[in-house]
ZADRENBA-697395 format. One line per 8 residues: number of its first residue (from 1); for each residue y, z, x of C-alpha. Coordinates in pm, whole numbers, m for minus. Each point is the difference from the previous one (the first is absolute). Example, Ala and Ser with C-alpha at 12.3 -4.5 7.8 and 13.67 -1.06 7.14 Angstrom:
// residues 2
1 = m450/780/1230 ~ 344/m66/137
END
This chain:
// residues 738
1 = m1431/m16982/m8266 ~ m59/m246/m291 ~ m366/m108/m91 ~ m4/m319/160 ~ 133/147/333 ~ m270/277/m13 ~ m276/m257/m17 ~ 111/m215/283
9 = m248/m48/277 ~ 267/18/274 ~ 53/361/m87 ~ m341/109/18 ~ m128/183/305 ~ m249/m144/247 ~ m222/124/280 ~ 64/m145/360
17 = m258/158/229 ~ 18/375/m57 ~ 351/m16/m121 ~ 133/m29/m372 ~ 296/m214/m63 ~ 200/84/m299 ~ 63/m364/m107 ~ m81/m338/121
25 = 328/m100/155 ~ 36/m26/375 ~ 328/m32/184 ~ m85/m278/247 ~ 105/20/362 ~ 371/m109/50 ~ 150/m71/347 ~ 362/144/m48
33 = 133/33/359 ~ 133/352/m113 ~ m105/106/365 ~ 293/m188/123 ~ 271/192/m176 ~ 161/340/47 ~ m157/292/m151 ~ m318/m212/m5
41 = m259/274/m111 ~ 241/153/m250 ~ 21/m352/m150 ~ m389/m69/13 ~ m54/334/m173 ~ 242/m76/m285 ~ m152/m353/m32 ~ m356/99/m44
49 = 77/325/m201 ~ 210/m205/m269 ~ m325/m222/m42 ~ m206/291/m34 ~ 218/163/m259 ~ 0/m337/m184 ~ m374/65/m75 ~ m202/m230/225
57 = m343/128/89 ~ m39/m117/362 ~ 267/m106/252 ~ m100/m233/297 ~ 249/33/289 ~ 149/m280/199 ~ m219/m109/288 ~ m37/229/321
65 = m151/m168/313 ~ m290/192/173 ~ 124/m103/330 ~ 290/m169/202 ~ m163/m360/m17 ~ m21/12/m384 ~ 366/65/m77 ~ 189/m286/m187
73 = 307/42/227 ~ 139/240/259 ~ 101/329/m165 ~ m216/m48/m318 ~ m243/275/m135 ~ m266/125/207 ~ m234/316/m55 ~ m141/94/337
81 = 56/359/60 ~ m24/359/m164 ~ 365/14/25 ~ 46/m327/m191 ~ m218/144/m270 ~ 179/325/m46 ~ 328/m199/m73 ~ m190/m145/m303
89 = m92/335/m170 ~ 324/20/m187 ~ m67/m329/m168 ~ m350/78/m94 ~ 106/348/m129 ~ 276/m159/m222 ~ m246/m244/m155 ~ m269/238/m56
97 = 273/241/m165 ~ 25/m250/m290 ~ m377/m42/m55 ~ m48/m340/171 ~ m221/m78/299 ~ 93/m208/314 ~ m170/m182/266 ~ 121/m143/332
105 = m44/m364/41 ~ m133/m94/352 ~ 131/m347/109 ~ m76/m191/313 ~ 202/m313/m11 ~ m228/m175/256 ~ 160/m366/72 ~ 296/77/m240
113 = 152/243/229 ~ 347/m83/135 ~ m20/168/357 ~ m148/m63/337 ~ m312/213/m58 ~ m130/m245/m266 ~ m385/m30/m15 ~ m230/m174/m223
121 = m365/m87/m90 ~ 55/m335/217 ~ 302/m176/151 ~ 38/m206/m307 ~ 386/35/m87 ~ 131/70/m342 ~ 202/m289/m145 ~ 273/255/m97
129 = 29/180/352 ~ 88/m174/323 ~ m180/260/212 ~ m349/m66/115 ~ m232/301/m17 ~ m219/121/278 ~ m376/m19/m92 ~ m165/339/m41
137 = m296/59/189 ~ m273/230/m77 ~ 167/301/147 ~ 320/m67/m195 ~ m186/m20/m329 ~ m197/318/56 ~ 342/181/104 ~ 165/m129/m292
145 = m267/101/m234 ~ 26/341/150 ~ 394/m10/m57 ~ m66/m63/m372 ~ m224/314/m20 ~ 247/202/181 ~ 292/m109/m229 ~ m212/108/m294
153 = m72/335/162 ~ 365/34/37 ~ 89/m112/m353 ~ m226/276/m109 ~ 190/254/210 ~ 334/m133/m170 ~ m138/94/m339 ~ m102/m347/m115
161 = m289/m7/m255 ~ m121/m303/187 ~ 90/m329/150 ~ 13/m395/m97 ~ m150/m224/257 ~ 210/m312/m23 ~ m262/m291/2 ~ 195/m267/m150
169 = 317/m223/19 ~ m124/m150/349 ~ 50/327/210 ~ m252/104/251 ~ m299/100/m199 ~ 46/m301/m221 ~ 6/m223/310 ~ m345/128/95
177 = m157/m99/m335 ~ 126/m370/m5 ~ m99/m288/200 ~ 354/m132/m18 ~ 67/264/283 ~ m323/123/130 ~ m155/m251/229 ~ m209/245/185
185 = m352/m25/80 ~ m82/371/91 ~ m100/298/m241 ~ 353/m19/m148 ~ m16/m376/m118 ~ m213/m284/m87 ~ m209/109/m296 ~ 143/148/m327
193 = m167/326/95 ~ 166/20/340 ~ 338/m102/m136 ~ m21/311/m233 ~ m127/210/278 ~ 365/127/98 ~ 103/114/m351 ~ m334/166/m85
201 = m3/194/348 ~ 347/124/m83 ~ m102/141/m339 ~ m331/123/120 ~ 154/200/282 ~ 276/145/m206 ~ m232/116/m262 ~ m237/158/246
209 = 276/174/174 ~ 190/129/m303 ~ m249/50/m256 ~ m44/m88/m377 ~ 331/170/m137 ~ 207/m226/208 ~ 107/m295/m205 ~ m46/m346/152
217 = 174/m291/m160 ~ m71/m338/125 ~ 266/m276/m64 ~ m216/m326/m1 ~ 130/m354/m11 ~ m124/m103/m341 ~ 84/m344/62 ~ 136/m151/317
225 = 204/m320/m103 ~ m12/m152/333 ~ m215/m273/149 ~ m321/119/161 ~ 25/324/m205 ~ m295/146/m193 ~ m162/m89/m315 ~ m79/256/m279
233 = m347/59/132 ~ 139/87/342 ~ 247/249/m154 ~ m266/153/m221 ~ m236/40/299 ~ 284/180/208 ~ 67/231/m308 ~ m374/89/m33
241 = m52/87/387 ~ 341/203/m5 ~ m102/195/m312 ~ m331/76/173 ~ 182/117/290 ~ 177/272/m178 ~ 305/m143/m175 ~ 126/168/m330
249 = 184/m275/m147 ~ 132/m339/51 ~ 370/m95/m22 ~ 58/m375/m12 ~ 227/m220/211 ~ 95/m360/m105 ~ 45/m264/256 ~ 80/7/379
257 = 354/25/104 ~ m12/m374/132 ~ m132/m134/m332 ~ 173/m285/m154 ~ m63/144/m352 ~ 257/238/m164 ~ m162/337/m89 ~ 274/239/m91
265 = 316/m189/m84 ~ 140/m77/m339 ~ m166/m338/4 ~ m330/169/m35 ~ m121/84/m348 ~ m65/343/m68 ~ m357/127/99 ~ m71/m359/127
273 = m251/135/249 ~ m197/248/m203 ~ m287/m227/17 ~ m41/84/372 ~ m21/378/m83 ~ m272/m85/m258 ~ m201/m175/264 ~ m22/334/205
281 = m53/220/m306 ~ m302/m209/m90 ~ m146/47/342 ~ 49/384/59 ~ m45/329/m195 ~ 314/179/141 ~ 342/m24/m161 ~ 198/m331/53
289 = 380/m5/m16 ~ 172/m341/m113 ~ 341/m67/135 ~ 269/m274/13 ~ 255/m78/m267 ~ m101/291/m226 ~ 334/125/m130 ~ m28/105/m363
297 = m245/252/m169 ~ m135/m284/m223 ~ m100/m195/313 ~ m169/299/174 ~ m196/94/m334 ~ m94/m350/m63 ~ m173/m5/355 ~ m180/317/m64
305 = m114/m76/m348 ~ m159/m341/128 ~ m182/184/263 ~ 152/m182/286 ~ 90/316/193 ~ m28/382/m44 ~ 368/74/101 ~ 312/m180/70
313 = 242/m8/305 ~ 370/m6/m66 ~ 217/m58/313 ~ 337/m165/m66 ~ m19/141/m386 ~ 22/338/172 ~ 323/m95/169 ~ 133/m127/m323
321 = m75/304/m210 ~ m188/285/176 ~ m52/172/m338 ~ m225/m295/m141 ~ m282/209/m77 ~ 191/308/m138 ~ 179/m228/m249 ~ m333/m147/m119
329 = m115/350/m20 ~ 289/90/m215 ~ m37/m294/m235 ~ 326/m160/158 ~ m119/m330/150 ~ 304/m167/m130 ~ 208/207/250 ~ m187/m140/317
337 = 212/m177/224 ~ m235/m297/63 ~ m33/m157/349 ~ 115/m362/m18 ~ m180/m113/313 ~ 306/m130/152 ~ m66/161/341 ~ 367/m27/106
345 = 40/361/90 ~ m344/110/80 ~ m205/m260/198 ~ 304/m218/105 ~ 155/310/141 ~ m338/73/181 ~ m29/m341/148 ~ 358/22/122
353 = m45/316/163 ~ 202/202/m255 ~ m94/301/m219 ~ m160/m78/m338 ~ 149/95/m313 ~ m8/m177/m356 ~ 226/m235/m167 ~ m40/156/m347
361 = m19/375/153 ~ 240/36/283 ~ m105/369/17 ~ m336/m103/137 ~ m32/127/374 ~ 337/175/m35 ~ m103/285/m225 ~ 187/240/214
369 = 321/m181/m35 ~ 46/59/m376 ~ 123/323/m180 ~ m162/21/m331 ~ 199/306/m100 ~ 207/m25/m315 ~ 375/m80/76 ~ 250/260/m3
377 = 186/m165/m287 ~ m100/m261/m268 ~ 208/m306/47 ~ 93/m283/m222 ~ m70/m329/184 ~ 77/m361/m47 ~ m225/m260/142 ~ 113/m357/4
385 = m268/m244/31 ~ m369/16/m101 ~ m195/m156/273 ~ m251/191/218 ~ 278/195/159 ~ 176/100/m316 ~ m323/55/m173 ~ m155/208/272
393 = 332/214/27 ~ 23/50/m365 ~ m357/109/m38 ~ 26/249/293 ~ 318/151/m105 ~ m107/40/m350 ~ m332/162/115 ~ 217/263/193
401 = 209/76/m305 ~ 293/m206/5 ~ 154/m172/m292 ~ m11/m391/87 ~ 164/m282/m166 ~ m166/m341/110 ~ 231/m318/m32 ~ m142/m351/m3
409 = 190/m307/m78 ~ m320/m193/m62 ~ m226/7/m325 ~ m258/191/165 ~ m44/235/307 ~ m182/m107/321 ~ 248/m197/207 ~ m182/m210/253
417 = m330/165/m99 ~ 17/m257/m282 ~ 12/m270/259 ~ m286/127/212 ~ m247/42/m298 ~ 37/m345/m91 ~ m138/m131/341 ~ m369/m108/m31
425 = m224/304/148 ~ 288/257/m36 ~ m95/130/m333 ~ m33/347/143 ~ 372/31/m9 ~ m50/21/m380 ~ m153/353/72 ~ 315/117/190
433 = 222/m101/m287 ~ m237/176/m230 ~ 7/315/188 ~ 385/m11/6 ~ 15/m51/m371 ~ m222/310/m47 ~ 185/225/236 ~ 329/m118/m170
441 = m138/113/m320 ~ m119/321/113 ~ 318/99/186 ~ 202/m99/m325 ~ 220/m231/209 ~ 266/m172/m238 ~ m81/m378/73 ~ 285/m201/m113
449 = m104/m374/29 ~ 236/m301/m50 ~ 292/240/130 ~ 216/m88/305 ~ 117/302/127 ~ 377/8/77 ~ 233/252/142 ~ 128/67/m356
457 = m351/65/m104 ~ m81/241/284 ~ 331/181/m43 ~ m80/43/m371 ~ m341/141/73 ~ 123/302/189 ~ m269/m47/271 ~ m21/229/304
465 = m154/m265/223 ~ m44/m386/m8 ~ m279/m170/163 ~ 73/m370/54 ~ m332/m197/21 ~ 127/m335/m159 ~ m182/m220/234 ~ 127/m323/152
473 = 112/m344/m60 ~ m185/m258/192 ~ 182/m168/283 ~ 90/m369/m56 ~ m77/m202/320 ~ 319/m174/115 ~ m176/m355/m8 ~ 193/m323/m132
481 = m140/m66/m316 ~ m141/337/m90 ~ 140/m53/m345 ~ m183/m319/m42 ~ m194/11/m330 ~ m331/m36/182 ~ 55/327/151 ~ m179/294/m165
489 = 52/377/35 ~ m322/191/100 ~ 82/241/m284 ~ 18/m269/m270 ~ m339/m142/122 ~ m190/343/25 ~ 132/81/m355 ~ m100/m313/m145
497 = 350/m117/m97 ~ m53/m331/178 ~ m308/m200/92 ~ 7/m173/336 ~ m112/m362/48 ~ m303/m116/190 ~ 135/12/338 ~ 194/292/115
505 = 179/124/305 ~ 55/362/46 ~ 280/129/219 ~ m120/300/197 ~ m336/132/117 ~ 39/365/m65 ~ m184/211/m252 ~ 180/m140/m296
513 = m50/m354/127 ~ m382/62/22 ~ 0/143/m348 ~ 165/m305/m150 ~ m236/m236/200 ~ m303/203/m145 ~ 137/m19/m344 ~ 59/m381/23
521 = m315/m79/172 ~ m238/222/m215 ~ m221/m115/m279 ~ m213/210/m224 ~ 17/347/m147 ~ 294/230/124 ~ m247/267/116 ~ m307/m117/175
529 = m343/107/m110 ~ m266/83/225 ~ m175/m324/m37 ~ 338/m186/63 ~ 44/212/309 ~ m356/m66/144 ~ 29/m374/m53 ~ 356/m4/156
537 = m90/192/314 ~ m350/m89/48 ~ m178/323/m78 ~ m370/31/m83 ~ m45/302/m226 ~ m377/3/45 ~ 44/21/373 ~ m289/m229/62
545 = 205/m214/273 ~ 94/141/338 ~ 300/240/m41 ~ m1/m63/m375 ~ 222/m320/33 ~ m32/m314/m212 ~ 198/m325/17 ~ 337/42/m158
553 = 92/m234/m295 ~ 264/m244/66 ~ 320/83/m219 ~ 169/m238/m230 ~ 338/m102/125 ~ 234/15/m295 ~ 317/m71/200 ~ 130/m146/323
561 = 191/299/153 ~ 167/9/340 ~ 156/332/123 ~ 295/m29/255 ~ 176/232/248 ~ 267/m30/269 ~ m185/224/245 ~ m257/m169/246
569 = m225/309/m57 ~ m329/m36/m164 ~ 52/m15/m378 ~ m105/330/m162 ~ m3/187/330 ~ 216/278/m158 ~ m229/53/m293 ~ m207/332/m18
577 = m285/m13/237 ~ m270/111/m245 ~ 103/m254/m262 ~ 187/m291/181 ~ m299/m158/126 ~ m149/m8/m329 ~ 302/m183/m143 ~ 32/m251/283
585 = m382/m75/m31 ~ 0/m63/m354 ~ 319/m211/0 ~ m143/m204/287 ~ m308/m78/m215 ~ 220/m99/m287 ~ 168/m251/198 ~ 324/185/28
593 = 206/m131/326 ~ 216/213/202 ~ 270/m131/224 ~ 201/205/267 ~ 310/m80/201 ~ 172/m167/m311 ~ 371/m82/m16 ~ 153/16/m346
601 = 234/m282/m4 ~ 47/m80/m365 ~ m173/m49/m324 ~ 50/m308/m209 ~ m190/m269/m210 ~ m116/m169/332 ~ m46/256/276 ~ m159/348/m11
609 = 145/290/191 ~ m204/m76/327 ~ 64/m286/235 ~ m247/m279/1 ~ m127/58/337 ~ m116/346/m89 ~ m230/m176/m256 ~ m133/m287/204
617 = 58/m372/m100 ~ m291/m12/m236 ~ 111/296/m198 ~ 148/m128/m337 ~ 342/106/m105 ~ 24/254/m275 ~ 162/m121/m315 ~ m73/m77/m371
625 = m220/251/m154 ~ 78/241/294 ~ 175/331/41 ~ 137/227/252 ~ m87/355/m73 ~ 310/172/167 ~ m40/371/64 ~ 139/284/190
633 = m304/203/84 ~ 138/338/90 ~ 307/m120/171 ~ 188/76/m293 ~ 337/152/m65 ~ 62/322/m189 ~ 309/m122/m186 ~ m125/204/m313
641 = m3/308/189 ~ 331/m53/160 ~ 168/m98/m322 ~ m128/330/m148 ~ 95/218/287 ~ 365/m156/1 ~ 34/81/m382 ~ m133/339/37
649 = 217/54/287 ~ 296/m95/m211 ~ m102/235/m273 ~ m1/294/232 ~ m325/167/m97 ~ m269/90/m4 ~ m178/24/326 ~ m213/m316/77
657 = m315/m81/195 ~ m130/m362/84 ~ m382/0/m16 ~ m183/m306/161 ~ m359/m56/126 ~ m336/105/m75 ~ 2/302/233 ~ 356/95/m88
665 = m25/33/m375 ~ m107/360/m33 ~ 154/121/331 ~ 301/102/m150 ~ 197/341/m34 ~ m142/28/m347 ~ m356/m20/140 ~ 49/224/311
673 = 220/262/m105 ~ 377/25/51 ~ 148/m242/252 ~ 343/m166/m14 ~ m47/m377/m43 ~ 175/m232/233 ~ 62/m375/m49 ~ 31/m176/335
681 = 211/m271/77 ~ m101/m327/160 ~ 134/86/341 ~ m76/362/41 ~ m219/112/297 ~ m232/294/2 ~ m214/178/245 ~ m337/m152/3
689 = m244/180/m225 ~ m259/10/241 ~ 188/196/259 ~ 3/m298/244 ~ 294/m99/214 ~ 183/m230/m245 ~ 201/m36/m311 ~ m71/m215/m308
697 = 262/m221/m168 ~ m81/m20/m368 ~ 1/m376/m105 ~ m79/35/m360 ~ m71/270/m261 ~ m244/m224/m169 ~ m284/183/204 ~ 25/228/304
705 = m250/m83/270 ~ m75/177/301 ~ m64/m175/337 ~ m344/9/175 ~ 92/278/212 ~ 116/218/m289 ~ m354/67/m143 ~ 40/272/m250
713 = 219/76/m293 ~ 307/215/74 ~ 340/87/m169 ~ 314/28/203 ~ 353/67/m128 ~ m116/m55/m365 ~ m128/m351/79 ~ m350/m63/m112
721 = m160/m233/266 ~ m289/m165/m166 ~ m264/m201/176 ~ m64/m245/m287 ~ m288/m251/m61 ~ 184/m328/80 ~ 122/82/374 ~ 62/m364/80
729 = 302/m85/m221 ~ 308/m34/213 ~ 252/57/m279 ~ m150/351/m64 ~ m76/166/349 ~ 137/266/194 ~ 111/m159/311 ~ m67/194/327
737 = 223/m11/297 ~ m153/146/313
END
């Protein structure tokens, strides 16, 4: 450990109640849905053990309901019996074995529940849930408090060091504390004291029942970010009465789930909400944990040095790199695989009823599926293409001891990462590219840029295996006039090779279309500062106003942008649920128009690609200083891969493997032991990977999707069935035939 690392506040011990934590880093609660997979307990043990091995001091589990009404959905976690508690003991033992402590989060969803037994403080329905809750009477409330206490008792029986009470994000306890949801006039509502009675009674009774050595964390809503939410004074008052009731520390939650302010996506600046933790720290004497968009040691340390909090909570960063703390302790922060806040494989999976993993670390949540034993034989491997697939394969293969040569025809590595990182707000992708560069260097990968691999080059290299990760060529839409001078490629626009005019039409409303629209409508710095973020989204960092909201600043319109799609569906409906609404909202405020149901007839000097009636009679024709940003989104063709495969087939050697997709690029025979690779044809049918009564037809090798029924990863007949992030692209889906 170097001197700078040894003196870091985040590595110093801290007392929480009667417990001493070895450092100040907490693994925040993460909902993974591992409980829905086969070998669920084995998976959860491996998941938490890996984070304990990685050096975190305290782990907070995913939420467990104290009763049936509090579950988020049918079949979700509940801890209600001694038998349930005994099943947890292997998890707590695995964590304790590696020197970490672990607490169980008790979560009652209240009006967010997605089942028929939904209850709430009132009958006020959540705007993000169509179900109307049944109003809890006094008996219901007392029984629920008792269920919280009983759940804490069972957590102790299971070997947990304590519990975290979920009192934020708009769940049941939070619903009691805010006038937005609490319209009661009895002893559980009305005054500020009464609205906090539910939370304080839970804490007081758990402390009375389980004594001083049982850790009680309280996750407080540090800023609500909703109308009729609370002010800084209201929140400070709740913190003080909960502390008096017996809490040992405060974890902080930011915003309700129904808030229309981003809180954890990549559009949010790092540590943008540390001010909310500081408000609580100034009001209490017990430790306060800061959260949200803390993804590097420097950001964590800065919060602690400024005195805004005593500890930091890392959630998604623990998916990206479970050894985050260990690498800091060892003086290797450059080796941390930084969370890029994309949400594509974690939150977006959860919100669409899939198991969470991580775009930058596909092993997350699937620890038992990877064999880390050294390979039986060191092989010489050629990797063609240095996009995210080729980079990840190269780094993993080299780390396992193979000799890797990476071929890249462009001037630098990165592939489409070099497009993504140029989109305003997506600067976090630079971290992923930085990480790959570091791992290539450590693995002594022979990187050959400005080198187009050919069959002759591969044959001369005497490789044992070849991995083709050459990427795609965008599909050119078959529209008359597509070669008109006014038509621009999205790649040329993003890379700055061309500058569009003041009026632009974008063909397509997928992820790339929205990225192009973001770029063309954006003004100001590439990465938002906290101040510009507060101004754009209407955030009051002093929390003087109700909910900590302010009036958003009107954006400056730099271009007239119209997005077009053939489908009559709502534009942007296929974007990720955790970030799509952010993109749609900000583009709408900038005046970006979207048109659905378009027919692309032709492009010329007079007429745009859409019929006049689609625009309305008063809509001006697009001409003069205008451009059509033609693009292909993910509906691209893999001509590069096919050409290379054809050349390699002609050469007769060596064995090849096509690697595509964020979840596929480390799941190869090199990463999981010996398995003969198999390249599927476009017409082959295979048994369903979920053991369902249908087969799959592989439409494209660009990425292999699994149908909604086929929930978990399987490997059959040498084919890797991968549930990739973008499930909605028809040119890259495993078609199911019942």
